[in-house]
C-alpha positions as CSV (number, residue, x, y, z in Angstrom):
1,X,7.5,5.1,41.8
2,X,10.3,6.9,43.7
3,X,9.9,10.3,45.2
4,X,12.3,11.8,42.7
5,X,10.5,10.2,39.8
6,X,7.3,11.8,40.9
7,X,8.8,15.2,40.2
8,X,11.2,14.4,37.3
9,X,8.5,12.7,35.0
10,X,6.0,15.6,35.0
11,X,8.8,18.1,34.5
12,X,10.2,16.1,31.6
13,X,6.8,15.8,30.0
14,X,6.1,19.5,30.5
15,X,9.4,20.4,28.9
16,X,8.7,18.2,25.9
17,X,5.3,19.8,25.5
18,X,6.8,23.3,25.6
19,X,9.5,22.3,23.1
20,X,6.8,21.0,20.7
21,X,4.6,24.0,21.2
22,X,7.5,26.3,20.6
23,X,8.3,24.6,17.3
24,X,4.8,25.2,16.0
25,X,4.4,28.6,17.7
26,X,7.4,30.0,15.9
27,X,6.5,33.0,13.7
28,X,5.5,31.8,10.3
29,X,7.8,33.4,7.7
30,X,6.2,35.2,4.9
31,X,7.7,32.8,2.2
32,X,6.7,29.6,4.0
33,X,3.5,27.7,3.2
34,X,0.5,28.8,5.3
35,X,0.2,27.0,8.6
36,X,-3.1,25.3,9.3
37,X,-4.3,26.6,12.7
38,X,-5.1,24.3,15.6
39,X,-6.2,24.8,19.2
40,X,-4.1,21.8,20.4
41,X,-0.5,22.8,20.8
42,X,1.0,19.2,20.8
43,X,-1.5,17.0,18.9
44,X,-2.1,19.8,16.4
45,X,-4.5,18.6,13.7
46,X,-3.9,14.9,14.4
47,X,-7.5,14.2,15.4
48,X,-9.1,16.0,12.5
49,X,-6.7,14.3,10.1
50,X,-7.2,10.9,11.7
51,X,-11.0,11.0,11.4
52,X,-11.0,11.5,7.7
53,X,-7.7,12.6,6.2
54,X,-9.1,13.2,2.7
55,X,-12.0,15.4,3.8
56,X,-9.7,17.3,6.2
57,X,-7.1,18.0,3.5
58,X,-9.9,19.0,1.0
59,X,-11.1,21.6,3.5
60,X,-7.5,22.9,4.0
61,X,-7.0,23.0,0.3
62,X,-10.1,25.2,-0.2
63,X,-9.0,27.6,2.5
64,X,-5.2,27.7,2.1
65,X,-4.5,26.6,-1.5
66,X,-2.5,23.6,-2.9
67,X,0.4,24.0,-0.5
68,X,0.1,24.2,3.3
69,X,1.7,23.0,6.5
70,X,-0.2,20.8,9.0
71,X,1.1,20.3,12.6
72,X,0.6,16.7,13.7
73,X,2.0,15.3,16.9
74,X,5.3,17.2,16.8
75,X,5.7,17.1,13.0
76,X,5.3,19.9,10.5
77,X,3.8,18.2,7.5
78,X,3.7,20.2,4.3
79,X,1.1,18.9,1.8
80,X,1.5,19.6,-1.9
81,X,-1.8,18.7,-3.6
82,X,-1.5,20.0,-7.1
83,X,-0.7,16.9,-9.3
84,X,1.3,19.1,-11.6
85,X,3.8,19.5,-8.8
86,X,4.3,15.8,-8.3
87,X,7.2,15.4,-10.7
88,X,9.1,18.3,-9.1
89,X,8.8,16.7,-5.7
90,X,9.8,13.2,-6.9
91,X,12.8,14.6,-8.8
92,X,14.3,16.5,-5.9
93,X,16.5,13.8,-4.3
94,X,19.0,16.4,-3.0
95,X,16.8,18.2,-0.5
96,X,14.1,15.5,-0.1
97,X,14.8,12.0,1.1
98,X,12.8,8.9,1.8
99,X,15.6,7.2,3.7
100,X,14.9,8.8,7.2
101,X,11.3,7.6,7.0
102,X,12.3,4.0,6.1
103,X,14.8,4.1,9.0
104,X,12.2,5.3,11.4
105,X,9.5,2.9,10.3
106,X,11.8,-0.1,10.4
107,X,12.5,0.6,14.1
108,X,9.1,1.8,15.2
109,X,6.9,-0.7,13.3
110,X,9.0,-3.7,12.8
111,X,11.2,-3.5,15.9
112,X,14.7,-3.6,14.3
113,X,17.7,-2.0,16.0
114,X,19.6,0.9,14.6
115,X,22.0,-1.3,12.6
116,X,19.1,-3.2,11.1
117,X,17.3,0.1,10.3
118,X,20.4,1.4,8.6
119,X,20.6,-1.6,6.3
120,X,17.0,-1.1,5.3
121,X,18.0,2.0,3.4
122,X,21.1,0.4,1.8
123,X,21.0,0.2,-2.0
124,X,22.1,-3.5,-1.8
125,X,18.8,-4.4,-0.2
126,X,16.8,-2.7,-2.9
127,X,18.9,-4.1,-5.7
128,X,17.6,-7.5,-4.7
129,X,14.0,-6.6,-5.7
130,X,14.9,-7.0,-9.4
131,X,13.8,-10.6,-9.2
132,X,10.1,-9.5,-8.8
133,X,10.3,-7.0,-11.7
134,X,10.1,-7.6,-15.4
135,X,11.8,-9.3,-17.2
136,X,12.7,-11.6,-14.2
137,X,9.2,-12.0,-12.9
138,X,8.1,-15.1,-14.8
139,X,9.4,-17.7,-12.3
140,X,7.5,-15.9,-9.5
141,X,4.3,-15.7,-11.6
142,X,4.6,-19.4,-12.5
143,X,4.8,-20.3,-8.8
144,X,1.9,-17.9,-8.0
145,X,-0.2,-19.6,-10.7
146,X,0.5,-23.1,-9.2
147,X,-0.2,-21.9,-5.6
148,X,-3.5,-20.2,-6.6
149,X,-4.6,-23.3,-8.5
150,X,-4.1,-25.4,-5.4
151,X,-5.9,-23.1,-3.0
152,X,-8.8,-22.4,-5.3
153,X,-9.3,-26.1,-6.1
154,X,-9.4,-26.8,-2.4
155,X,-12.0,-24.1,-1.8
156,X,-14.2,-25.2,-4.8
157,X,-17.6,-26.5,-3.8
158,X,-20.3,-28.2,-6.0
159,X,-23.0,-26.6,-3.8
160,X,-23.5,-22.9,-3.4
161,X,-21.5,-21.4,-0.5
162,X,-22.1,-17.9,1.0
163,X,-19.1,-16.0,2.4
164,X,-17.8,-12.5,3.0
165,X,-15.7,-11.6,0.0
166,X,-12.9,-10.0,2.0
167,X,-12.5,-13.1,4.2
168,X,-12.6,-15.3,1.1
169,X,-9.9,-13.3,-0.7
170,X,-7.9,-13.2,2.6
171,X,-7.9,-17.0,3.0
172,X,-7.1,-17.6,-0.7
173,X,-4.3,-15.1,-1.1
174,X,-2.6,-15.1,2.3
175,X,-1.2,-18.7,2.0
176,X,-0.3,-18.2,-1.6
177,X,1.9,-15.2,-0.8
178,X,3.4,-16.9,2.2
179,X,4.5,-20.0,0.2
180,X,5.4,-18.2,-3.0
181,X,7.8,-15.7,-1.4
182,X,9.1,-17.6,1.6
183,X,8.8,-21.2,0.5
184,X,6.3,-24.1,0.6
185,X,5.2,-24.8,4.2
186,X,5.6,-21.2,5.5
187,X,1.9,-20.7,5.9
188,X,0.1,-21.8,9.0
189,X,-3.2,-20.7,10.6
190,X,-1.2,-19.4,13.6
191,X,0.9,-17.2,11.3
192,X,-2.2,-15.7,9.8
193,X,-3.8,-15.0,13.2
194,X,-0.6,-13.3,14.4
195,X,-0.3,-11.3,11.2
196,X,-3.9,-10.1,11.3
197,X,-3.6,-8.9,14.8
198,X,-0.2,-7.2,14.1
199,X,-1.6,-5.6,11.0
200,X,-4.6,-4.2,13.0
201,X,-2.1,-2.2,15.1
202,X,0.0,-1.1,12.2
203,X,-1.4,2.5,12.1
204,X,-0.7,2.9,15.9
205,X,2.9,1.6,15.5
206,X,3.4,3.9,12.5
207,X,2.1,6.8,14.6
208,X,4.8,6.1,17.2
209,X,2.9,4.0,19.8
210,X,5.5,1.6,21.3
211,X,4.8,-2.1,20.7
212,X,5.3,-2.7,24.4
213,X,2.1,-0.9,25.3
214,X,0.0,-2.8,22.8
215,X,-1.0,-6.1,24.4
216,X,0.6,-9.1,22.6
217,X,2.1,-7.0,19.8
218,X,5.8,-7.8,20.6
219,X,5.0,-11.5,20.9
220,X,3.1,-11.5,17.6
221,X,5.9,-9.7,15.8
222,X,8.4,-12.2,17.2
223,X,6.3,-15.1,16.1
224,X,6.1,-13.9,12.5
225,X,9.9,-13.2,12.5
226,X,10.7,-16.7,13.8
227,X,8.4,-18.4,11.3
228,X,9.8,-16.5,8.3
229,X,13.4,-17.1,9.4
230,X,13.1,-20.9,9.0
231,X,15.1,-21.8,5.8
232,X,13.1,-23.4,3.0
233,X,14.7,-24.7,-0.2
234,X,11.8,-23.7,-2.5
235,X,11.7,-20.1,-1.3
236,X,11.8,-17.3,-3.9
237,X,15.1,-16.0,-5.2
238,X,14.2,-12.7,-3.6
239,X,13.9,-14.2,-0.1
240,X,16.9,-16.4,-0.4
241,X,19.2,-13.7,-1.7
242,X,17.8,-11.1,0.8
243,X,18.2,-13.5,3.7
244,X,21.8,-14.4,2.8
245,X,22.8,-10.7,2.5
246,X,21.0,-9.7,5.8
247,X,22.7,-12.6,7.7
248,X,26.1,-11.3,6.6
249,X,25.5,-8.0,8.3
250,X,22.9,-8.4,11.0
251,X,22.1,-10.6,14.0
252,X,19.2,-13.0,14.0
253,X,16.8,-10.5,15.7
254,X,17.3,-7.7,13.0
255,X,17.2,-10.2,10.2
256,X,13.9,-11.5,11.4
257,X,12.5,-8.0,11.7
258,X,13.5,-7.3,8.1
259,X,11.6,-10.4,7.1
260,X,8.5,-9.1,8.9
261,X,8.8,-5.8,6.9
262,X,8.9,-7.7,3.6
263,X,6.1,-10.0,4.7
264,X,3.8,-7.1,5.6
265,X,4.6,-5.3,2.4
266,X,3.6,-8.4,0.4
267,X,0.3,-9.0,2.2
268,X,-1.2,-5.8,3.7
269,X,-2.0,-4.1,0.4
270,X,-2.3,-6.9,-2.1
271,X,-5.2,-8.6,-0.2
272,X,-7.5,-5.5,0.0
273,X,-6.5,-4.5,-3.6
274,X,-7.7,-7.9,-4.9
275,X,-10.8,-7.6,-2.8
276,X,-11.8,-4.2,-4.3
277,X,-11.1,-5.4,-7.8
278,X,-13.4,-8.4,-7.4
279,X,-16.0,-6.4,-5.4
280,X,-16.4,-3.9,-8.3
281,X,-16.3,-6.5,-11.0
282,X,-18.9,-8.7,-9.4
283,X,-21.2,-5.7,-8.9
284,X,-20.9,-4.4,-12.5
285,X,-22.5,-6.7,-15.1
286,X,-21.1,-4.7,-18.1
287,X,-17.6,-4.8,-16.7
288,X,-17.8,-8.5,-15.9
289,X,-19.1,-9.4,-19.4
290,X,-16.3,-7.4,-21.0
291,X,-13.6,-9.1,-18.8
292,X,-15.0,-12.5,-19.5
293,X,-14.9,-11.9,-23.3
294,X,-11.3,-10.8,-22.9
295,X,-10.4,-13.9,-20.9
296,X,-12.0,-16.1,-23.6
297,X,-9.8,-14.4,-26.2
298,X,-6.7,-14.8,-24.2
299,X,-7.4,-18.5,-23.4
300,X,-7.9,-19.1,-27.1
301,X,-4.3,-18.1,-27.8
302,X,-2.5,-18.9,-24.5
303,X,-4.6,-21.6,-22.8
304,X,-6.4,-21.3,-19.5
305,X,-4.5,-20.4,-16.3
306,X,-3.3,-23.5,-14.5
307,X,-0.3,-25.0,-12.6
308,X,1.6,-25.9,-15.8
309,X,0.7,-23.2,-18.2
310,X,3.8,-21.1,-18.5
311,X,2.5,-19.4,-21.6
312,X,-0.4,-17.8,-19.7
313,X,1.9,-16.1,-17.2
314,X,4.4,-15.1,-19.8
315,X,2.0,-13.8,-22.5
316,X,-1.6,-14.0,-21.3
317,X,-1.3,-11.7,-18.3
318,X,0.1,-8.9,-20.6
319,X,-2.9,-9.3,-22.9
320,X,-5.5,-8.8,-20.1
321,X,-5.6,-5.0,-20.7
322,X,-9.2,-4.5,-19.7
323,X,-8.7,-6.4,-16.5
324,X,-5.7,-4.3,-15.8
325,X,-7.7,-1.2,-16.3
326,X,-10.5,-2.5,-14.1
327,X,-8.0,-3.2,-11.3
328,X,-6.4,0.3,-11.6
329,X,-9.9,1.9,-11.5
330,X,-10.9,-0.1,-8.4
331,X,-7.6,1.1,-6.7
332,X,-8.2,4.7,-7.9
333,X,-11.4,4.6,-5.8
334,X,-10.0,2.8,-2.8
335,X,-6.3,3.7,-2.4
336,X,-5.5,6.0,0.4
337,X,-1.7,6.0,0.3
338,X,0.5,9.0,1.0
339,X,4.0,9.7,-0.5
340,X,6.3,11.1,2.1
341,X,9.7,12.8,2.0
342,X,11.8,14.2,4.7
343,X,13.2,17.7,4.1
344,X,16.9,17.0,4.8
345,X,18.0,20.5,3.6
346,X,16.0,23.7,3.6
347,X,15.1,24.7,0.0
348,X,12.8,26.8,-2.1
349,X,10.0,24.9,-3.6
350,X,8.7,26.4,-6.9
351,X,5.0,25.4,-7.2
352,X,3.3,25.0,-10.6
353,X,1.4,28.2,-10.3
354,X,4.7,30.2,-10.0
355,X,4.7,30.8,-6.3
356,X,7.9,29.8,-4.4
357,X,7.7,28.4,-0.8
358,X,10.5,28.1,1.7
359,X,10.5,24.6,3.3
360,X,12.3,24.0,6.6
361,X,14.8,21.3,7.3
362,X,13.3,18.6,9.4
363,X,9.7,19.0,8.0
364,X,7.9,16.4,6.1
365,X,6.7,17.0,2.5
366,X,3.6,15.0,1.6
367,X,1.8,14.0,-1.6
368,X,-1.7,12.7,-1.1
369,X,-2.7,11.3,-4.5
370,X,-6.2,10.1,-3.6
371,X,-7.4,13.7,-3.7
372,X,-6.4,13.9,-7.4
373,X,-7.8,10.5,-7.9
374,X,-11.2,11.9,-7.0
375,X,-10.8,15.2,-8.8
376,X,-13.7,15.7,-11.4
377,X,-11.4,18.0,-13.5
378,X,-9.1,15.0,-14.0
379,X,-11.5,12.0,-13.9
380,X,-15.0,12.5,-15.2
381,X,-17.7,11.3,-12.7
382,X,-14.9,10.3,-10.3
383,X,-17.0,8.4,-7.8
384,X,-18.2,6.0,-10.5
385,X,-16.4,2.7,-11.3
386,X,-15.6,2.8,-15.0
387,X,-13.7,-0.4,-15.8
388,X,-12.2,0.8,-19.1
389,X,-11.2,4.3,-17.8
390,X,-7.5,3.4,-18.2
391,X,-7.8,1.5,-21.5
392,X,-7.2,3.2,-24.8
393,X,-6.5,1.0,-27.8
394,X,-3.2,1.7,-29.5
395,X,-2.2,4.7,-27.3
396,X,-1.6,5.6,-23.7
397,X,-4.5,7.2,-21.8
398,X,-4.1,10.9,-21.0
399,X,-5.6,13.0,-18.3
400,X,-5.6,16.8,-17.9
401,X,-6.1,19.5,-15.3
402,X,-6.4,23.2,-16.1
403,X,-5.7,22.3,-19.7
404,X,-2.4,20.8,-19.0
405,X,-1.6,17.1,-19.2
406,X,-0.8,15.4,-15.9
407,X,2.4,13.4,-15.9
408,X,1.4,11.0,-13.1
409,X,-2.4,11.0,-13.0
410,X,-2.5,7.7,-11.1
411,X,-0.3,7.0,-8.1
412,X,-1.3,3.6,-6.7
413,X,2.1,2.4,-5.6
414,X,3.9,5.5,-4.5
415,X,6.4,7.3,-6.7
416,X,10.1,8.0,-7.4
417,X,12.6,6.1,-5.2
418,X,9.7,5.0,-2.9
419,X,7.7,3.3,-5.6
420,X,6.6,-0.2,-4.4
421,X,9.0,-2.7,-5.9
422,X,6.4,-5.5,-5.6
423,X,3.8,-3.7,-7.7
424,X,4.4,-6.1,-10.7
425,X,4.0,-9.2,-8.6
426,X,0.9,-7.7,-6.9
427,X,-0.8,-7.0,-10.2
428,X,0.0,-10.4,-11.5
429,X,-1.4,-12.0,-8.4
430,X,-4.6,-10.0,-8.6
431,X,-5.1,-10.8,-12.3
432,X,-4.5,-14.5,-11.7
433,X,-7.0,-14.6,-8.8
434,X,-9.7,-12.7,-10.8
435,X,-9.2,-14.8,-13.9
436,X,-9.3,-18.1,-12.1
437,X,-12.4,-17.3,-10.0
438,X,-14.3,-15.8,-12.9
439,X,-13.5,-18.8,-15.1
440,X,-13.9,-21.6,-12.5
441,X,-16.7,-20.4,-10.3
442,X,-20.3,-19.3,-10.7
443,X,-19.9,-16.4,-8.3
444,X,-22.2,-13.4,-7.6
445,X,-22.3,-10.5,-5.2
446,X,-25.2,-10.5,-2.7
447,X,-24.4,-7.1,-1.3
448,X,-23.3,-3.8,-2.8
449,X,-19.7,-2.6,-2.8
450,X,-19.1,-1.6,0.8
451,X,-17.6,1.8,2.0
452,X,-14.0,2.0,2.9
453,X,-12.6,2.0,6.4
454,X,-10.8,5.4,6.6
455,X,-8.6,4.6,9.7
456,X,-5.8,3.4,7.4
457,X,-5.8,6.5,5.3
458,X,-2.3,7.4,4.3
459,X,-0.9,3.9,4.7
460,X,-2.0,2.2,1.5
461,X,-5.0,0.4,0.1
462,X,-8.1,0.9,2.4
463,X,-10.0,-2.0,3.8
464,X,-13.8,-2.5,3.7
465,X,-15.9,-1.1,6.5
466,X,-18.6,-3.7,6.0
467,X,-19.1,-7.1,4.5
468,X,-19.9,-7.9,0.9
469,X,-21.3,-11.4,0.9
470,X,-20.9,-13.5,-2.2
471,X,-22.4,-16.8,-3.3
472,X,-20.2,-19.2,-5.3
473,X,-20.0,-22.8,-6.6
474,X,-18.0,-24.7,-9.2
475,X,-18.9,-24.3,-12.9
476,X,-17.7,-26.1,-16.0
477,X,-14.5,-24.8,-17.4
478,X,-14.9,-22.3,-20.2
479,X,-13.2,-23.2,-23.4
């Protein structure tokens, strides 16, 4: 290091620290949300939040109310925790925007340049997701059904096999998603190894840690991008159209990074979501029996799921309403996602209770739905898995807080403009996996449902902190 750098670097860091401290040390205006106190001027409440975000936010809610601002590593994050305020937040697209967050994440996490990050918020990119939404989803579901049939058949054993359920779900679903979205032959063991390692660093990248300081991260990201960039004729319409549009506007580097973003979105939440659904079903005899009866009824009218049964994916999946409820219930218990918006223009936020808060431009506004998901006022006995909680014959289920119906009681896939466009494909994939395993295998849980790993809180579906071993073997097909 040069003699000049020895002085310039510390001075620069000190100046940055002072600037951050000044931002949070500014006098809190009387009409702004209460500011959560912290003894760390730069990190703020980052460490308390990182240890257990849900527990930390509950403590803040008890002390400050439903609306408060938390300083976290240079950001003022205002949390709005009353579910009755959710529609107000999601409707305000003038002062609140999701685009700056997508732009930032595309660069920080996936390594795209500014031009590539700008295209990530272009409406033309998002218009392409229509191919994985109803009523255009049938071809994708048909491919999913065939891919799942193949991998499950290959994994089927006549003798009992013991395996960790999460690893089992991972090795079944990962290749299916690879080849369904990006084309047959995309999957490789090397691709899975690189993805798993990249995904383990995701929370660090999202927090702003450069990929260059994480050993192997840039290489892994480049490997995934190169593998996905190889053209395959049998790729999904989504990938073909998206790839063609990206190549019209971006260089190969940024196109590849966009593919990594889509790939991560397709894999990182669907796999743990499928795990939790199976983990709870295999541990609840009553739920399993009810789902099996529903499957038998659907099979009687639509036939069993298999590579050539188009009727099952077009009609049967819609009829699996108890299974759908069970999946939603499992995700209610194990989803830790956060819905973020950037305050692009200062405005007055009118909360449900009548109080009005002034929000600063440049702050983040955050919804944390998992707190409402565990609220006993909304969901009776909230820590208990009730497979039919979201099933109500003939009418939609309704949930209330303070005597008032909640418009969005369950937020598993975000909300508003940031709602996950792949949610329909993910639910179909989980239903198909659960149906095929329950019908084709004699499979039982040997361990209880494990606790969640809270390190990914705020980023989506949580992963398990411990193993849940299962025992499985082939069983005769159920007529």
